[in-house]
PALUMKE-129109 format. One line per 3 residues: their letters; for each residue y, x, z of N, C-alpha, C. Coordinates in Angstrom, 2 decimals. Each point is the difference from the previous one (the first is absolute). Example, Ala and Ser with C-alpha at 12.3 -4.5 7.8 and 13.67 -1.06 7.14 Angstrom:
<nufis>
as) -5.69,13.19,7.80,1.19,-0.89,0.00,1.20,0.90,0.00 ~ 1.05,-0.35,-0.72,1.19,0.82,0.06,1.09,-0.77,0.73 .
</nufis>
This chain:
<nufis>
mvd) 21.20,-17.34,60.44,0.79,0.34,-1.17,-0.32,1.43,-0.39 ~ -0.08,0.24,-1.29,-0.36,1.30,-0.52,1.24,0.88,-0.03 ~ -0.18,1.22,0.46,1.10,0.94,0.00,0.21,0.51,-1.42 .
eha) 1.18,-0.28,-0.58,0.27,0.36,-1.39,0.02,1.51,-0.19 ~ 0.48,0.69,1.01,0.05,1.46,-0.09,-1.42,0.57,-0.08 ~ -0.92,-0.55,0.73,-1.39,0.48,-0.01,-0.64,-0.27,-1.35 .
veq) 0.30,-1.15,-0.60,-0.55,-0.35,-1.30,0.52,0.96,-1.07 ~ 1.32,0.31,0.05,0.57,0.92,-0.98,-0.59,1.39,0.15 ~ -0.20,0.43,1.24,-0.56,1.33,0.25,-1.44,0.08,-0.51 .
aas) -0.79,-1.03,0.21,-1.38,-0.01,-0.48,-0.04,0.02,-1.52 ~ 0.89,-0.72,-0.64,0.05,-0.02,-1.46,0.38,1.37,-0.55 ~ 0.97,0.67,0.63,0.39,1.32,-0.50,-1.10,1.02,0.22 .
eqq) -0.76,-0.10,1.12,-1.13,0.90,0.22,-1.08,-0.21,-1.05 ~ -0.24,-1.26,-0.34,-1.01,-0.30,-1.03,0.43,0.56,-1.35 ~ 1.28,-0.10,-0.35,0.49,0.55,-1.25,-0.14,1.52,-0.02 .
rde) 0.27,0.65,1.14,-0.15,1.46,0.06,-1.46,0.39,-0.18 ~ -0.91,-0.79,0.59,-1.44,0.29,-0.15,-0.44,-0.16,-1.45 ~ 0.55,-1.00,-0.69,-0.40,-0.27,-1.38,0.72,0.91,-0.99 .
apd) 1.20,0.46,0.30,0.77,0.85,-0.92,-0.64,1.37,-0.08 ~ -0.05,0.58,-1.18,-0.59,1.33,-0.13,0.88,1.05,0.65 ~ -0.63,0.98,0.54,0.66,1.12,0.64,0.82,0.74,-1.06 .
qge) 1.09,0.66,0.39,0.84,0.73,-0.93,-0.80,1.10,-0.70 ~ -0.92,0.63,0.72,-0.85,1.03,-0.59,-0.89,-0.57,-1.08 ~ -0.49,-1.23,0.22,-0.84,-0.66,-1.01,0.79,-0.27,-1.27 .
lve) 1.26,-0.42,0.14,0.82,-0.26,-1.18,0.23,1.28,-0.79 ~ 0.27,1.11,0.68,0.20,1.28,-0.69,-1.28,0.41,-0.70 ~ -1.15,-0.20,0.68,-1.29,0.37,-0.59,-0.28,-0.84,-1.24 .
rsd) 0.30,-1.31,0.08,-0.23,-0.87,-1.15,0.90,0.40,-1.17 ~ 1.26,0.31,0.27,0.89,0.39,-1.08,-0.44,1.33,-0.61 ~ -0.56,0.91,0.82,-0.53,1.26,-0.53,-1.18,-0.26,-0.92 .
era) -0.87,-0.95,0.39,-1.15,-0.35,-0.84,0.47,-0.53,-1.35 ~ 1.01,-0.86,0.02,0.51,-0.56,-1.25,0.60,1.09,-0.87 ~ 0.68,0.95,0.64,0.62,1.08,-0.77,-1.06,0.88,-0.66 .
rlq) -1.16,0.16,0.65,-1.06,0.82,-0.55,-0.73,-0.70,-1.15 ~ 0.05,-1.32,-0.06,-0.69,-0.72,-1.07,0.74,0.20,-1.31 ~ -0.70,0.53,-0.98,0.56,0.20,-1.33,-0.95,-0.63,-0.99 .
ftp) 0.51,-0.81,-0.89,-0.83,-0.65,-1.01,0.30,0.60,-1.37 ~ -1.02,0.05,-0.81,0.21,0.42,-1.39,0.68,-1.16,-0.72 ~ 0.63,0.28,-1.13,0.65,-1.10,-0.74,-0.98,-1.11,-0.36 .
eqq) -1.25,0.38,-0.34,-1.00,-1.03,-0.36,-0.31,-0.86,1.23 ~ -0.14,0.65,1.16,-0.29,-0.76,1.22,1.17,-0.92,0.33 ~ 1.22,0.52,-0.13,1.16,-0.81,0.31,0.10,-1.20,-0.94 .
rei) -0.30,0.20,-1.30,0.02,-1.12,-0.94,-1.06,-1.04,0.39 ~ -1.18,0.47,0.42,-1.06,-0.92,0.39,0.42,-0.78,1.25 ~ 0.62,0.69,0.97,0.47,-0.68,1.22,1.07,-1.02,-0.37 .
dri) 0.94,0.40,-0.87,1.05,-0.93,-0.43,-0.59,-1.20,-0.71 ~ -1.04,0.22,-0.86,-0.64,-1.10,-0.71,-0.66,-0.96,0.99 ~ -0.69,0.55,1.00,-0.69,-0.82,1.00,1.01,-0.82,0.78 .
iae) 1.09,0.64,0.41,1.03,-0.72,0.76,0.63,-1.10,-0.85 ~ 0.27,0.31,-1.28,0.59,-1.00,-0.89,-0.94,-1.19,-0.18 ~ -1.29,0.28,-0.15,-0.96,-1.10,-0.13,-0.02,-0.85,1.27 .
rld) 0.03,0.65,1.13,-0.04,-0.74,1.27,1.26,-0.85,0.16 ~ 1.15,0.58,-0.31,1.24,-0.77,0.09,0.00,-1.17,-0.98 ~ -0.54,0.21,-1.19,-0.08,-1.06,-0.99,-0.91,-1.13,0.50 .
rer) -1.16,0.39,0.56,-0.90,-1.03,0.55,0.68,-0.78,1.11 ~ 0.73,0.68,0.88,0.69,-0.66,1.10,1.08,-0.94,-0.53 ~ 0.74,0.45,-1.03,1.04,-0.84,-0.60,-0.61,-1.26,-0.60 .
rrr) -1.12,0.19,-0.75,-0.66,-1.17,-0.60,-0.52,-0.95,1.07 ~ -0.56,0.56,1.09,-0.51,-0.84,1.08,1.13,-0.81,0.63 ~ 1.16,0.65,0.23,1.13,-0.72,0.58,0.51,-1.09,-0.94 .
eqe) 0.03,0.31,-1.31,0.44,-1.00,-0.97,-0.94,-1.20,-0.01 ~ -1.29,0.27,0.04,-0.99,-1.09,0.02,0.15,-0.83,1.28 ~ 0.20,0.67,1.13,0.19,-0.74,1.25,1.26,-0.85,-0.06 .
aqr) 1.06,0.54,-0.58,1.25,-0.77,-0.12,-0.21,-1.21,-0.91 ~ -0.73,0.19,-1.11,-0.28,-1.12,-0.89,-0.83,-1.07,0.71 ~ -1.00,0.46,0.74,-0.84,-0.97,0.74,0.82,-0.75,1.03 .
aaq) 0.85,0.74,0.72,0.83,-0.65,1.02,0.95,-1.00,-0.64 ~ 0.61,0.36,-1.14,0.90,-0.92,-0.69,-0.77,-1.23,-0.48 ~ -1.21,0.23,-0.52,-0.81,-1.13,-0.48,-0.38,-0.92,1.16 .
rar) -0.40,0.60,1.14,-0.34,-0.82,1.18,1.21,-0.80,0.48 ~ 1.17,0.65,0.03,1.20,-0.70,0.46,0.34,-1.15,-0.95 ~ -0.15,0.26,-1.28,0.28,-1.04,-1.00,-0.99,-1.16,0.14 .
eem) -1.28,0.35,0.21,-1.02,-1.03,0.16,0.27,-0.84,1.25 ~ 0.41,0.66,1.08,0.31,-0.74,1.22,1.20,-0.91,-0.20 ~ 0.99,0.49,-0.73,1.18,-0.82,-0.27,-0.39,-1.23,-0.83 .
laq) -0.81,0.23,-1.05,-0.42,-1.12,-0.83,-0.87,-0.98,0.79 ~ -0.85,0.58,0.85,-0.86,-0.87,0.82,0.85,-0.85,0.95 ~ 1.03,0.64,0.54,0.87,-0.74,0.92,0.76,-1.10,-0.74 .
qqe) 0.30,0.23,-1.24,0.70,-1.01,-0.77,-0.98,-1.00,-0.61 ~ -1.26,0.22,0.30,-1.09,-0.87,-0.46,-0.04,-0.09,-1.53 ~ 0.10,1.16,-0.62,-0.13,0.06,-1.45,-1.37,0.56,-0.34 .
wqr) -1.01,-0.65,0.47,-1.37,0.47,-0.20,-0.39,0.07,-1.47 ~ 0.44,-0.93,-0.75,-0.36,-0.03,-1.42,0.51,1.25,-0.71 ~ 1.22,0.35,0.25,0.58,1.17,-0.64,-0.74,1.27,0.43 .
lae) -0.30,0.08,1.27,-0.74,1.15,0.52,-1.38,0.10,-0.64 ~ -0.68,-1.12,-0.15,-1.34,0.00,-0.61,0.08,0.42,-1.47 ~ 1.01,-0.46,-0.71,0.17,0.38,-1.40,0.26,1.50,-0.14 .
era) 0.84,0.54,0.86,0.28,1.43,-0.04,-1.26,0.82,0.27 ~ -0.75,-0.43,0.98,-1.25,0.71,0.31,-1.00,-0.11,-1.15 ~ -0.08,-1.13,-0.62,-0.91,-0.16,-1.14,0.42,0.91,-1.15 .
ari) 1.31,0.10,-0.24,0.49,0.89,-1.05,-0.32,1.46,0.34 ~ 0.18,0.36,1.26,-0.31,1.38,0.43,-1.49,0.29,-0.14 ~ -0.84,-0.97,0.34,-1.45,0.17,-0.14,-0.38,0.18,-1.46 .
ael) 0.60,-0.78,-0.87,-0.29,0.12,-1.44,0.42,1.37,-0.51 ~ 1.16,0.48,0.45,0.48,1.33,-0.41,-0.97,1.08,0.48 ~ -0.44,-0.10,1.23,-0.94,0.98,0.55,-1.35,-0.05,-0.72 .
eqq) -0.43,-1.19,-0.37,-1.27,-0.11,-0.73,0.11,0.67,-1.37 ~ 1.15,-0.11,-0.65,0.21,0.68,-1.28,-0.03,1.52,0.19 ~ 0.62,0.46,1.06,0.00,1.44,0.28,-1.41,0.50,0.28 .
var) -0.77,-0.77,0.75,-1.38,0.39,0.30,-0.82,0.05,-1.28 ~ 0.18,-0.98,-0.88,-0.74,0.00,-1.27,0.37,1.23,-0.82 ~ 1.27,0.34,-0.04,0.45,1.19,-0.74,-0.60,1.28,0.60 .
vhe) -0.05,0.06,1.31,-0.60,1.16,0.68,-1.48,0.11,-0.36 ~ -0.69,-1.11,-0.05,-1.42,0.03,-0.37,-0.18,0.48,-1.44 ~ 0.88,-0.46,-0.89,-0.07,0.47,-1.39,0.22,1.50,-0.07 .
lea) 0.99,0.48,0.72,0.30,1.44,-0.02,-1.14,0.81,0.62 ~ -0.61,-0.52,1.04,-1.14,0.70,0.61,-1.16,0.11,-0.99 ~ -0.26,-1.06,-0.75,-1.07,0.03,-1.00,0.34,1.01,-1.10 .
qve) 1.25,0.02,-0.41,0.42,0.96,-1.03,-0.13,1.43,0.51 ~ 0.41,0.24,1.21,-0.13,1.34,0.59,-1.47,0.41,0.06 ~ -0.86,-0.92,0.36,-1.43,0.31,0.07,-0.55,0.36,-1.38 .
ryr) 0.43,-0.72,-1.04,-0.44,0.32,-1.37,0.48,1.40,-0.40 ~ 1.25,0.30,0.30,0.52,1.34,-0.30,-0.76,1.07,0.77 ~ -0.30,-0.29,1.23,-0.72,0.96,0.84,-1.39,0.27,-0.59 .
ell) -0.69,-1.05,-0.42,-1.33,0.17,-0.60,0.10,0.81,-1.31 ~ 0.99,-0.30,-0.81,0.19,0.73,-1.26,0.30,1.48,0.28 ~ 0.86,0.25,0.95,0.32,1.37,0.38,-1.24,0.72,0.52 .
qrh) -0.79,-0.68,0.81,-1.22,0.62,0.53,-0.98,0.33,-1.12 ~ -0.15,-0.89,-0.98,-0.89,0.29,-1.13,0.50,1.21,-0.79 ~ 1.30,0.06,-0.20,0.57,1.13,-0.74,-0.22,1.31,0.78 .
vta) 0.25,-0.02,1.30,-0.19,1.20,0.81,-1.46,0.42,-0.01 ~ -0.90,-0.96,0.11,-1.43,0.31,-0.02,-0.39,0.66,-1.32 ~ 0.53,-0.52,-1.09,-0.30,0.60,-1.31,0.55,1.41,-0.09 .
qlk) 1.18,0.23,0.53,0.60,1.33,-0.03,-0.78,0.97,0.89 ~ -0.52,-0.49,1.11,-0.71,0.87,0.93,-1.37,0.42,-0.51 ~ -0.53,-0.70,-1.00,-1.32,0.36,-0.52,-0.02,1.42,-0.55 .
tap) 1.11,0.44,-0.56,0.05,1.34,-0.59,0.49,1.05,1.00 ~ 0.46,-0.42,1.16,0.53,0.94,0.99,-1.16,0.66,0.76 ~ 0.23,1.19,0.53,-1.03,0.67,0.81,-0.35,-0.83,1.23 .
rvi) -1.22,0.17,0.47,-0.51,-0.79,1.13,0.86,0.18,1.24 ~ 0.46,1.21,0.26,0.82,0.27,1.18,1.27,-0.85,-0.02 ~ 0.62,-0.09,-1.14,1.22,-0.80,-0.12,-0.31,-1.48,0.13 .
rda) -1.09,-0.44,-0.61,-0.39,-1.42,0.14,-0.20,-0.35,1.46 ~ -0.71,0.87,0.75,-0.25,-0.27,1.42,1.30,-0.03,0.80 ~ 0.90,0.93,-0.30,1.27,0.05,0.72,0.86,-1.22,-0.30 .
lqr) 0.02,-0.43,-1.24,0.85,-1.14,-0.39,-0.54,-1.34,0.51 ~ -1.26,-0.06,0.36,-0.57,-1.25,0.49,0.68,-0.45,1.29 ~ 0.60,0.94,0.71,0.67,-0.33,1.27,1.38,-0.62,-0.21 .
ldp) 0.51,0.08,-1.22,1.35,-0.49,-0.29,-0.02,-1.42,-0.55 ~ 1.15,-0.63,0.09,0.23,-1.31,-0.58,-0.04,0.14,-1.53 ~ -0.42,-1.03,-0.73,-0.05,0.11,-1.46,1.33,0.43,-0.63 .
leq) 1.11,-0.48,0.51,1.29,0.41,-0.55,0.25,1.48,0.22 ~ -0.34,0.52,1.19,0.15,1.42,0.26,-0.96,0.81,-0.88 ~ -1.20,-0.52,-0.21,-0.95,0.68,-0.88,0.59,0.09,-1.42 .
fqf) 0.56,-1.11,-0.47,0.58,-0.05,-1.34,1.15,1.00,-0.12 ~ 0.86,0.05,1.01,1.11,0.94,-0.02,-0.51,1.44,-0.04 ~ -1.03,0.30,0.78,-0.57,1.34,0.00,-0.55,0.34,-1.38 .
lie) -0.73,-0.94,-0.59,-0.58,0.25,-1.32,1.08,0.23,-1.06 ~ 1.10,-0.72,0.09,1.09,0.19,-0.96,0.64,1.38,0.21 ~ 0.26,0.35,1.25,0.67,1.26,0.28,-0.86,1.21,-0.41 .
had) -1.32,-0.13,0.13,-0.89,1.14,-0.26,-0.89,-0.23,-1.22 ~ 0.49,-0.76,-0.95,-0.81,-0.34,-1.17,-0.41,1.25,-0.78 ~ 0.93,0.93,-0.17,-0.31,1.20,-0.79,-1.07,0.85,0.68 .
elr) 0.05,0.09,1.34,-0.99,0.81,0.71,-1.37,-0.68,0.05 ~ -0.02,-1.32,-0.01,-1.26,-0.73,0.13,-0.70,-0.23,-1.33 ~ 0.75,0.11,-1.10,-0.59,-0.25,-1.32,-1.05,1.07,-0.27 .
ppa) -1.19,-0.38,-0.45,-1.03,1.01,-0.27,0.45,0.90,-1.14 ~ -0.42,1.27,0.03,0.42,0.92,-1.07,-0.51,-0.50,-1.34 ~ 0.80,0.28,-1.01,-0.36,-0.44,-1.35,-1.24,0.78,-0.46 .
avp) -0.88,-0.68,-0.65,-1.22,0.63,-0.49,0.36,0.92,-1.18 ~ -0.80,1.04,-0.17,0.21,0.92,-1.11,-0.39,-0.73,-1.27 ~ 0.85,0.03,-1.02,-0.34,-0.74,-1.22,-1.20,0.66,-0.68 .
ptp) -0.81,-0.78,-0.64,-1.18,0.57,-0.64,0.38,0.92,-1.16 ~ -0.84,0.99,-0.21,0.23,0.94,-1.08,-0.35,-0.70,-1.31 ~ 0.84,0.16,-1.02,-0.32,-0.67,-1.27,-1.29,0.55,-0.59 .
egg) -0.72,-0.83,-0.64,-1.27,0.31,-0.66,-1.02,0.62,0.94 ~ 0.02,-0.46,1.26,-1.05,0.40,0.93,-0.01,1.46,0.35 ~ 1.10,0.72,-0.07,0.06,1.39,0.39,-0.40,0.96,-1.09 .
qap) -0.27,-0.46,-1.16,-0.38,0.89,-1.12,1.26,0.43,-0.75 ~ -0.09,1.16,-0.59,1.13,0.51,-0.78,0.22,-0.91,-1.20 ~ 1.23,-0.19,-0.38,0.27,-0.87,-1.14,-0.61,0.59,-1.28 .
rlt) -0.49,-0.86,-0.80,-0.61,0.42,-1.27,1.10,0.19,-1.04 ~ -0.02,1.19,-0.59,1.00,0.30,-1.02,-0.62,-0.09,-1.38 ~ 0.79,-0.40,-0.89,-0.47,-0.02,-1.38,0.05,1.43,-0.54 .
dee) -0.66,0.24,-1.13,-0.03,1.34,-0.59,1.42,0.46,-0.33 ~ 0.83,-0.89,-0.47,1.36,0.37,-0.36,0.80,0.40,1.23 ~ -0.16,-0.74,1.13,0.70,0.34,1.23,-0.46,1.35,0.53 .
rrr) -1.30,0.27,-0.14,-0.52,1.29,0.45,0.63,1.14,-0.80 ~ 0.10,-0.16,-1.32,0.59,1.04,-0.85,1.47,0.23,0.36 ~ 0.74,-1.08,0.30,1.40,0.15,0.36,0.16,0.74,1.33 .
rav) -0.87,-0.28,0.93,0.08,0.60,1.32,-0.59,1.42,0.02 ~ -0.79,0.30,-0.92,-0.63,1.32,-0.01,1.06,1.09,-0.16 ~ -0.19,1.05,0.68,0.93,1.11,-0.04,-0.73,1.16,-0.64 .
svr) 0.63,0.56,-0.94,-0.66,1.14,-0.64,0.41,1.27,0.71 ~ -0.78,1.01,-0.19,0.28,1.27,0.63,1.27,0.58,-0.60 ~ 0.25,-0.29,-1.25,1.22,0.49,-0.64,1.25,-0.57,0.65 .
dlw) -0.07,-1.25,0.48,1.18,-0.64,0.62,0.31,0.64,1.34 ~ -1.00,0.55,0.64,0.23,0.55,1.34,0.66,1.37,-0.05 ~ -0.19,0.72,-1.15,0.57,1.37,-0.07,1.38,-0.07,-0.38 .
</nufis>
């Protein structure tokens, strides 16, 4: 027969070995106190945690739905309502096939938009300096487009100097215009 007192003593020794030392707890709390996040970092951490919690919630909901569906299917199977079960599954398959077709349509539409956006960005980049073209090649077309919109004024080539009228020659005046513009020495005194 196993001595109960010996078993309890061994369990408590194991817990003491696994439990962190009091000094370790103080050290850990000091480390946490020293950690300071900027507001941007804290928002990013909060966003990441919220996304993770949302994913976990959705996963649990999906598991609950699957479990309910399995339980329902087992109940129907036990009642030998195979026909009803088959009809429900056929309806679900048809619904999923419609969703898949819609997803394919949307993917094709997204690809068309992406190609159009890429053509537009390529046309805009033709006038940009080579350094900027090389730098933007590393970005996604949407990011390239956003950059081009934000910096359109800086990237636009300078306006050309308008040509001088009559090829740079002085305008030809008629004799009457010359007489009107002429200044006599008497007018200056």
